[in-house]
C-alpha positions as a Markdown table, in Angstrom:
| # | Residue | x | y | z |
|---|---|---|---|---|
| 1 | Unk | 58.9 | 131.1 | 94.5 |
| 2 | Unk | 59.6 | 128.9 | 91.5 |
| 3 | Unk | 63.4 | 129.1 | 92.1 |
| 4 | Unk | 62.9 | 128.1 | 95.7 |
| 5 | Unk | 60.7 | 125.2 | 94.7 |
| 6 | Unk | 63.3 | 124.0 | 92.2 |
| 7 | Unk | 66.1 | 124.2 | 94.9 |
| 8 | Unk | 63.9 | 122.3 | 97.4 |
| 9 | Unk | 63.2 | 119.6 | 94.8 |
| 10 | Unk | 66.9 | 119.3 | 94.1 |
| 11 | Unk | 67.6 | 118.8 | 97.8 |
| 12 | Unk | 64.9 | 116.2 | 98.1 |
| 13 | Unk | 66.3 | 114.3 | 95.1 |
| 14 | Unk | 69.9 | 114.5 | 96.5 |
| 15 | Unk | 68.7 | 113.1 | 99.9 |
| 16 | Unk | 66.7 | 110.4 | 98.1 |
| 17 | Unk | 69.7 | 109.4 | 96.0 |
| 18 | Unk | 72.0 | 109.4 | 99.1 |
| 19 | Unk | 69.5 | 107.2 | 101.0 |
| 20 | Unk | 69.4 | 104.8 | 98.1 |
| 21 | Unk | 73.2 | 104.7 | 97.7 |
| 22 | Unk | 73.8 | 104.0 | 101.4 |
| 23 | Unk | 71.0 | 101.4 | 101.4 |
| 24 | Unk | 72.7 | 99.6 | 98.6 |
| 25 | Unk | 76.0 | 99.8 | 100.4 |
| 26 | Unk | 74.7 | 98.2 | 103.6 |
| 27 | Unk | 75.7 | 94.6 | 102.5 |
| 28 | Unk | 79.2 | 95.8 | 101.9 |
| 29 | Unk | 79.4 | 97.6 | 105.2 |
| 30 | Unk | 78.2 | 94.5 | 107.0 |
| 31 | Unk | 80.8 | 92.3 | 105.1 |
| 32 | Unk | 83.6 | 94.7 | 105.8 |
| 33 | Unk | 82.7 | 95.0 | 109.4 |
| 34 | Unk | 82.3 | 91.3 | 110.1 |
| 35 | Unk | 85.2 | 90.0 | 108.1 |
| 36 | Unk | 87.7 | 92.9 | 108.2 |
| 37 | Unk | 87.2 | 95.3 | 111.1 |
| 38 | Unk | 86.1 | 92.8 | 113.7 |
| 39 | Unk | 89.0 | 90.4 | 113.1 |
| 40 | Unk | 91.5 | 93.3 | 113.2 |
| 41 | Unk | 90.1 | 94.5 | 116.5 |
| 42 | Unk | 90.0 | 91.0 | 117.9 |
| 43 | Unk | 93.7 | 90.5 | 117.0 |
| 44 | Unk | 94.5 | 93.8 | 118.7 |
| 45 | Unk | 92.8 | 92.7 | 121.9 |
| 46 | Unk | 94.2 | 89.2 | 121.9 |
| 47 | Unk | 97.7 | 90.5 | 121.6 |
| 48 | Unk | 97.4 | 91.6 | 125.3 |
| 49 | Unk | 96.2 | 88.2 | 126.4 |
| 50 | Unk | 97.5 | 84.6 | 126.8 |
| 51 | Unk | 95.0 | 82.2 | 125.4 |
| 52 | Unk | 95.2 | 78.6 | 124.1 |
| 53 | Unk | 91.6 | 78.3 | 122.8 |
| 54 | Unk | 90.8 | 76.0 | 125.8 |
| 55 | Unk | 91.7 | 77.8 | 129.1 |
| 56 | Unk | 90.3 | 81.2 | 130.0 |
| 57 | Unk | 92.2 | 84.1 | 128.5 |
| 58 | Unk | 94.6 | 85.8 | 130.9 |
| 59 | Unk | 95.6 | 89.4 | 130.5 |
| 60 | Unk | 99.4 | 89.8 | 130.3 |
| 61 | Unk | 99.8 | 93.3 | 129.0 |
| 62 | Unk | 102.8 | 93.8 | 126.8 |
| 63 | Unk | 104.4 | 90.5 | 127.7 |
| 64 | Unk | 103.7 | 89.0 | 124.3 |
| 65 | Unk | 105.5 | 91.9 | 122.6 |
| 66 | Unk | 108.4 | 91.6 | 125.0 |
| 67 | Unk | 108.6 | 87.9 | 124.2 |
| 68 | Unk | 108.9 | 88.8 | 120.5 |
| 69 | Unk | 111.9 | 91.0 | 121.0 |
| 70 | Unk | 114.0 | 88.1 | 122.3 |
| 71 | Unk | 112.5 | 85.3 | 120.1 |
| 72 | Unk | 115.1 | 84.3 | 117.5 |
| 73 | Unk | 112.5 | 82.3 | 115.4 |
| 74 | Unk | 110.4 | 85.4 | 115.0 |
| 75 | Unk | 113.3 | 87.6 | 113.8 |
| 76 | Unk | 114.5 | 84.8 | 111.5 |
| 77 | Unk | 111.0 | 84.7 | 109.9 |
| 78 | Unk | 111.2 | 88.5 | 109.4 |
| 79 | Unk | 114.5 | 88.1 | 107.6 |
| 80 | Unk | 113.3 | 85.1 | 105.5 |
| 81 | Unk | 110.2 | 87.1 | 104.5 |
| 82 | Unk | 112.4 | 90.1 | 103.5 |
| 83 | Unk | 114.6 | 87.9 | 101.4 |
| 84 | Unk | 111.6 | 86.3 | 99.7 |
| 85 | Unk | 110.1 | 89.7 | 98.9 |
| 86 | Unk | 113.4 | 91.0 | 97.4 |
| 87 | Unk | 113.6 | 87.8 | 95.2 |
| 88 | Unk | 109.9 | 87.7 | 94.1 |
| 89 | Unk | 108.7 | 91.3 | 93.7 |
| 90 | Unk | 111.3 | 92.8 | 91.3 |
| 91 | Unk | 111.2 | 89.7 | 89.1 |
| 92 | Unk | 107.4 | 89.4 | 89.0 |
| 93 | Unk | 106.9 | 93.2 | 88.3 |
| 94 | Unk | 109.6 | 93.3 | 85.6 |
| 95 | Unk | 108.4 | 90.1 | 83.9 |
| 96 | Unk | 104.8 | 91.2 | 84.1 |
| 97 | Unk | 105.7 | 94.5 | 82.4 |
| 98 | Unk | 107.6 | 92.7 | 79.6 |
| 99 | Unk | 104.8 | 90.2 | 79.1 |
| 100 | Unk | 102.3 | 93.1 | 78.9 |
| 101 | Unk | 104.4 | 94.9 | 76.3 |
| 102 | Unk | 104.4 | 91.7 | 74.2 |
| 103 | Unk | 100.7 | 91.1 | 74.6 |
| 104 | Unk | 100.0 | 94.8 | 73.7 |
| 105 | Unk | 101.3 | 94.1 | 70.2 |
| 106 | Unk | 98.0 | 92.3 | 69.4 |
| 107 | Unk | 99.6 | 89.3 | 67.7 |
| 108 | Unk | 97.5 | 86.3 | 66.7 |
| 109 | Unk | 96.4 | 84.2 | 69.7 |
| 110 | Unk | 96.9 | 87.1 | 72.2 |
| 111 | Unk | 93.5 | 86.6 | 73.8 |
| 112 | Unk | 94.1 | 82.9 | 74.4 |
| 113 | Unk | 97.6 | 83.7 | 75.9 |
| 114 | Unk | 96.0 | 86.2 | 78.3 |
| 115 | Unk | 93.8 | 83.5 | 79.7 |
| 116 | Unk | 96.6 | 81.0 | 79.9 |
| 117 | Unk | 98.9 | 83.5 | 81.7 |
| 118 | Unk | 96.3 | 84.3 | 84.4 |
| 119 | Unk | 95.3 | 80.7 | 85.1 |
| 120 | Unk | 98.1 | 80.1 | 87.7 |
| 121 | Unk | 96.9 | 83.1 | 89.7 |
| 122 | Unk | 93.3 | 81.9 | 89.6 |
| 123 | Unk | 94.2 | 78.4 | 90.9 |
| 124 | Unk | 94.4 | 77.6 | 94.6 |
| 125 | Unk | 98.0 | 78.3 | 95.9 |
| 126 | Unk | 97.9 | 75.3 | 98.1 |
| 127 | Unk | 97.1 | 73.0 | 95.2 |
| 128 | Unk | 99.8 | 74.7 | 93.1 |
| 129 | Unk | 102.3 | 74.2 | 95.9 |
| 130 | Unk | 101.6 | 70.5 | 96.0 |
| 131 | Unk | 102.0 | 70.2 | 92.2 |
| 132 | Unk | 105.3 | 72.0 | 92.3 |
| 133 | Unk | 106.5 | 70.0 | 95.2 |
| 134 | Unk | 106.2 | 66.9 | 92.9 |
| 135 | Unk | 107.9 | 68.8 | 90.1 |
| 136 | Unk | 110.8 | 69.7 | 92.4 |
| 137 | Unk | 111.0 | 66.1 | 93.7 |
| 138 | Unk | 114.7 | 65.0 | 93.7 |
| 139 | Unk | 114.1 | 61.4 | 92.4 |
| 140 | Unk | 111.2 | 61.5 | 90.0 |
| 141 | Unk | 110.4 | 65.2 | 89.7 |
| 142 | Unk | 109.7 | 66.6 | 86.3 |
| 143 | Unk | 112.4 | 69.4 | 86.5 |
| 144 | Unk | 115.2 | 67.0 | 87.5 |
| 145 | Unk | 114.1 | 64.6 | 84.7 |
| 146 | Unk | 114.4 | 67.4 | 82.2 |
| 147 | Unk | 117.8 | 68.5 | 83.6 |
| 148 | Unk | 119.0 | 64.9 | 83.7 |
| 149 | Unk | 120.5 | 65.3 | 87.2 |
| 150 | Unk | 119.5 | 65.2 | 90.8 |
| 151 | Unk | 119.0 | 68.5 | 92.5 |
| 152 | Unk | 117.6 | 68.9 | 96.0 |
| 153 | Unk | 115.5 | 71.9 | 95.2 |
| 154 | Unk | 113.5 | 71.9 | 98.4 |
| 155 | Unk | 116.0 | 70.2 | 100.7 |
| 156 | Unk | 119.0 | 72.4 | 100.0 |
| 157 | Unk | 119.1 | 75.4 | 102.3 |
| 158 | Unk | 120.5 | 77.6 | 99.5 |
| 159 | Unk | 117.9 | 76.6 | 96.9 |
| 160 | Unk | 114.6 | 76.2 | 98.9 |
| 161 | Unk | 113.7 | 79.8 | 99.2 |
| 162 | Unk | 114.7 | 80.8 | 95.6 |
| 163 | Unk | 112.6 | 77.8 | 94.4 |
| 164 | Unk | 109.6 | 79.0 | 96.3 |
| 165 | Unk | 110.1 | 82.6 | 95.0 |
| 166 | Unk | 110.3 | 81.2 | 91.5 |
| 167 | Unk | 106.9 | 79.5 | 91.9 |
| 168 | Unk | 105.4 | 82.6 | 93.4 |
| 169 | Unk | 106.6 | 84.7 | 90.4 |
| 170 | Unk | 105.2 | 82.1 | 88.1 |
| 171 | Unk | 101.8 | 82.4 | 89.7 |
| 172 | Unk | 101.7 | 86.2 | 89.8 |
| 173 | Unk | 103.3 | 87.3 | 86.5 |
| 174 | Unk | 100.2 | 86.8 | 84.4 |
| 175 | Unk | 98.0 | 88.7 | 86.9 |
| 176 | Unk | 100.4 | 91.6 | 87.0 |
| 177 | Unk | 100.7 | 91.7 | 83.2 |
| 178 | Unk | 96.9 | 92.3 | 82.9 |
| 179 | Unk | 97.2 | 95.5 | 84.9 |
| 180 | Unk | 100.2 | 96.7 | 82.9 |
| 181 | Unk | 98.4 | 95.8 | 79.7 |
| 182 | Unk | 95.4 | 98.0 | 80.8 |
| 183 | Unk | 97.9 | 100.8 | 81.6 |
| 184 | Unk | 99.6 | 100.4 | 78.2 |
| 185 | Unk | 96.3 | 100.6 | 76.3 |
| 186 | Unk | 95.4 | 103.8 | 78.2 |
| 187 | Unk | 98.4 | 105.6 | 76.8 |
| 188 | Unk | 97.4 | 107.7 | 73.7 |
| 189 | Unk | 98.9 | 106.4 | 70.5 |
| 190 | Unk | 99.7 | 110.1 | 69.5 |
| 191 | Unk | 102.4 | 110.0 | 72.2 |
| 192 | Unk | 104.1 | 107.1 | 70.5 |
| 193 | Unk | 103.7 | 108.6 | 67.0 |
| 194 | Unk | 105.4 | 111.8 | 68.2 |
| 195 | Unk | 108.3 | 109.8 | 69.7 |
| 196 | Unk | 108.6 | 107.9 | 66.4 |
| 197 | Unk | 108.8 | 111.1 | 64.4 |
| 198 | Unk | 111.5 | 112.4 | 66.8 |
| 199 | Unk | 113.5 | 109.2 | 66.0 |
| 200 | Unk | 113.1 | 107.4 | 69.4 |
| 201 | Unk | 113.9 | 103.7 | 69.2 |
| 202 | Unk | 112.1 | 100.9 | 71.1 |
| 203 | Unk | 114.3 | 101.1 | 74.1 |
| 204 | Unk | 114.1 | 104.9 | 74.4 |
| 205 | Unk | 110.4 | 104.8 | 74.0 |
| 206 | Unk | 110.1 | 102.2 | 76.7 |
| 207 | Unk | 112.3 | 104.0 | 79.2 |
| 208 | Unk | 111.2 | 107.6 | 78.4 |
| 209 | Unk | 107.5 | 107.3 | 77.6 |
| 210 | Unk | 106.0 | 104.0 | 78.6 |
| 211 | Unk | 107.6 | 103.6 | 82.0 |
| 212 | Unk | 106.9 | 107.2 | 83.2 |
| 213 | Unk | 103.2 | 107.0 | 82.0 |
| 214 | Unk | 102.9 | 103.6 | 83.7 |
| 215 | Unk | 103.9 | 104.9 | 87.1 |
| 216 | Unk | 100.3 | 104.8 | 88.5 |
| 217 | Unk | 100.0 | 101.2 | 87.5 |
| 218 | Unk | 103.4 | 100.4 | 88.8 |
| 219 | Unk | 102.6 | 102.0 | 92.1 |
| 220 | Unk | 99.4 | 99.9 | 92.5 |
| 221 | Unk | 101.0 | 96.7 | 91.4 |
| 222 | Unk | 104.0 | 97.1 | 93.6 |
| 223 | Unk | 102.0 | 98.0 | 96.7 |
| 224 | Unk | 99.6 | 95.2 | 96.3 |
| 225 | Unk | 102.3 | 92.6 | 95.5 |
| 226 | Unk | 104.5 | 93.6 | 98.5 |
| 227 | Unk | 101.5 | 93.2 | 100.8 |
| 228 | Unk | 100.6 | 89.9 | 99.3 |
| 229 | Unk | 104.1 | 88.5 | 99.3 |
| 230 | Unk | 104.6 | 89.4 | 103.0 |
| 231 | Unk | 101.5 | 87.3 | 103.7 |
| 232 | Unk | 102.4 | 84.3 | 101.6 |
| 233 | Unk | 101.6 | 81.1 | 103.4 |
| 234 | Unk | 99.6 | 78.4 | 101.6 |
| 235 | Unk | 102.0 | 78.2 | 98.6 |
| 236 | Unk | 104.9 | 77.7 | 101.1 |
| 237 | Unk | 102.9 | 75.3 | 103.1 |
| 238 | Unk | 102.2 | 73.2 | 100.0 |
| 239 | Unk | 105.7 | 73.2 | 98.7 |
| 240 | Unk | 107.3 | 72.3 | 102.1 |
| 241 | Unk | 104.6 | 69.7 | 102.9 |
| 242 | Unk | 103.5 | 71.5 | 106.0 |
| 243 | Unk | 107.0 | 71.3 | 107.6 |
| 244 | Unk | 107.4 | 74.8 | 109.1 |
| 245 | Unk | 110.7 | 76.4 | 107.9 |
| 246 | Unk | 112.0 | 73.3 | 106.2 |
| 247 | Unk | 114.9 | 73.1 | 105.5 |
| 248 | Unk | 116.6 | 74.6 | 108.6 |
| 249 | Unk | 114.3 | 77.5 | 108.9 |
| 250 | Unk | 115.2 | 78.9 | 105.5 |
| 251 | Unk | 111.5 | 79.0 | 104.4 |
| 252 | Unk | 110.0 | 80.1 | 107.7 |
| 253 | Unk | 108.1 | 83.1 | 106.4 |
| 254 | Unk | 106.3 | 85.3 | 108.9 |
| 255 | Unk | 102.8 | 84.1 | 108.0 |
| 256 | Unk | 103.9 | 80.5 | 108.6 |
| 257 | Unk | 105.4 | 81.5 | 111.9 |
| 258 | Unk | 102.1 | 83.1 | 112.9 |
| 259 | Unk | 100.2 | 80.0 | 111.9 |
| 260 | Unk | 102.7 | 77.8 | 113.8 |
| 261 | Unk | 102.4 | 79.9 | 117.0 |
| 262 | Unk | 98.6 | 80.1 | 116.9 |
| 263 | Unk | 97.5 | 76.7 | 115.8 |
| 264 | Unk | 100.4 | 74.4 | 116.7 |
| 265 | Unk | 101.8 | 76.0 | 119.8 |
| 266 | Unk | 98.2 | 77.2 | 120.7 |
| 267 | Unk | 99.3 | 80.7 | 121.8 |
| 268 | Unk | 96.9 | 83.1 | 120.1 |
| 269 | Unk | 98.2 | 86.1 | 122.1 |
| 270 | Unk | 101.8 | 85.8 | 120.8 |
| 271 | Unk | 100.5 | 85.0 | 117.3 |
| 272 | Unk | 98.3 | 88.2 | 117.4 |
| 273 | Unk | 101.3 | 90.2 | 118.5 |
| 274 | Unk | 103.2 | 88.9 | 115.5 |
| 275 | Unk | 100.3 | 89.9 | 113.3 |
| 276 | Unk | 100.3 | 93.4 | 114.6 |
| 277 | Unk | 104.0 | 93.7 | 114.0 |
| 278 | Unk | 103.5 | 92.5 | 110.5 |
| 279 | Unk | 100.7 | 95.0 | 110.0 |
| 280 | Unk | 103.0 | 97.8 | 111.3 |
| 281 | Unk | 105.8 | 96.7 | 108.9 |
| 282 | Unk | 103.4 | 96.7 | 105.9 |
| 283 | Unk | 102.1 | 100.2 | 106.8 |
| 284 | Unk | 105.6 | 101.6 | 107.0 |
| 285 | Unk | 106.6 | 100.0 | 103.7 |
| 286 | Unk | 103.4 | 101.2 | 102.0 |
| 287 | Unk | 103.9 | 104.8 | 103.2 |
| 288 | Unk | 107.5 | 104.7 | 101.9 |
| 289 | Unk | 106.3 | 103.5 | 98.5 |
| 290 | Unk | 103.5 | 106.1 | 98.4 |
| 291 | Unk | 106.0 | 108.9 | 99.1 |
| 292 | Unk | 108.4 | 107.6 | 96.5 |
| 293 | Unk | 105.8 | 107.2 | 93.7 |
| 294 | Unk | 103.9 | 110.4 | 94.6 |
| 295 | Unk | 106.6 | 112.6 | 93.1 |
| 296 | Unk | 106.9 | 110.5 | 90.0 |
| 297 | Unk | 103.3 | 109.8 | 89.0 |
| 298 | Unk | 101.5 | 111.7 | 86.3 |
| 299 | Unk | 97.9 | 111.1 | 85.5 |
| 300 | Unk | 97.7 | 113.6 | 82.6 |
| 301 | Unk | 98.1 | 111.7 | 79.3 |
| 302 | Unk | 96.5 | 114.4 | 77.1 |
């Protein structure tokens, strides 16, 4: 009887703990539902309608998706976004890793440098875009004054997107370095001591020990950065002064194209269809990344 009473008491405590946990999670459930699930469902529904925010919505079926297939501006925005991601992500991840390795040496002033490096990520991207637009200005911009020559950074079709990618990397590299720094500090020092005894140099240690053991961090950083870079908008908006795709459509990223279609052309149905296509692209890329890293990740550092 005593054992039965003990088991019954344990079940009561588990039910009470579960009730308390779910009660505390109610605000998170409400926030997730209102600000994540409901908007996603609304976009999915709107993609089958034609609506300009004024007239009644009209059901058009798959017409919005058919329109995307033959729309050159949409496909150009996909290509521009792809080029932007290829420019920004490898550079930001590599520089973030190198910065983390430098910060992990615990040199004097490291704590102050950590704060300084992460400040660009904390600041509003739109404000940073406006500031960098002034710095890239051809006549009185700070960069051209330092170089001593006039360069049309944001007006040249071959320089505009790389310039935007450079600013994006600058804003993200400090944030990325913090994750790599946490990953580096989780690696047991005994591993490095054993490598040193075996005669491994700095480069061999980095490529054979540090990089493999940082795979979980690299996976997280890469996935989140790819998703964020595909959705970049406010930084581009600030750098181009709100001129969609300037110059010549070379900076017309997909998020800016969605904004243009929804709030300038006032066609929320087509913009929602674009958003769903972007969502599908991100899911596919994330699955590919997951499968690539799943075979290379080790969580055992003992």
